[in-house]
Structures are given as structure tokens and as C-alpha cells.
C-alpha positions as CSV (number, residue, x, y, z in Angstrom):
1,X,56.7,-66.9,40.4
2,X,54.0,-65.1,42.1
3,X,53.1,-66.2,45.5
4,X,49.3,-66.4,45.5
5,X,47.3,-67.2,48.6
6,X,44.3,-69.4,49.2
7,X,41.4,-68.3,51.4
8,X,38.9,-70.8,52.9
9,X,35.3,-70.1,53.9
10,X,35.0,-70.8,57.7
11,X,31.3,-71.7,57.1
12,X,31.5,-74.4,54.3
13,X,35.2,-75.0,53.4
14,X,34.9,-73.4,49.9
15,X,38.5,-72.4,48.7
16,X,39.2,-69.2,46.8
17,X,42.6,-69.5,45.1
18,X,44.1,-66.2,44.0
19,X,46.0,-68.0,41.2
20,X,42.8,-69.4,39.8
21,X,40.4,-66.5,40.5
22,X,36.7,-67.2,40.3
23,X,35.6,-66.5,36.6
24,X,32.0,-67.4,37.4
25,X,31.7,-64.2,39.3
26,X,33.9,-62.2,36.9
27,X,37.1,-62.5,39.1
28,X,40.0,-63.1,36.9
29,X,42.9,-65.5,37.6
30,X,45.5,-63.7,39.6
31,X,43.1,-61.4,41.5
32,X,44.3,-60.7,44.9
33,X,42.0,-61.2,47.9
34,X,42.2,-57.5,48.8
35,X,41.0,-56.6,45.2
36,X,37.8,-58.6,45.5
37,X,34.8,-56.3,46.3
38,X,33.9,-56.4,50.0
39,X,30.3,-57.3,49.2
40,X,31.4,-60.5,47.4
41,X,30.1,-63.6,49.2
42,X,30.9,-67.3,49.2
43,X,29.5,-68.9,46.0
44,X,28.6,-72.1,47.9
45,X,27.0,-70.9,51.0
46,X,26.6,-67.1,50.8
47,X,29.0,-66.3,53.7
48,X,30.5,-62.9,53.8
49,X,34.1,-62.2,52.6
50,X,35.0,-61.5,56.2
51,X,34.1,-65.2,56.9
52,X,37.3,-66.4,55.0
53,X,40.7,-67.2,56.5
54,X,44.0,-67.4,54.5
55,X,45.5,-70.8,54.5
56,X,49.1,-71.9,53.7
57,X,49.3,-73.9,50.6
58,X,52.6,-75.4,49.3
59,X,52.8,-75.2,45.5
60,X,55.2,-77.5,43.5
């Protein structure tokens, strides 16, 4: 099992889950945070990628 992280926007709470990706922006499931372009922004509020923090998520 791969250990994917979840990153949360500190401005609005949007969650980017590496396991799910964000297909709406062309980011495939399994895409690591570091592989997302630096100019990507939060789809909900437009915050910069630098405004996201990694959070610990326990998966079953």
C-alpha cells in the first residue's frame, strides 16, 4: 500500500488527497504534492500552493 498524504488549504480548508488527485485540474490520482506545478492554486479560494499544509490522515 502506498502512503499518500493529504494537504489542506490554510485559507479555506480545501483538502488535496494525493490518492484521489484532482482530475478537474488534470491531476491524476496518485499524484504526489511535489509533482503538482508550483503555480497550481486552490480550486475553492485561489490560494497559492504554498498556503497548504500536510495533515496526518489514518486510512483503514
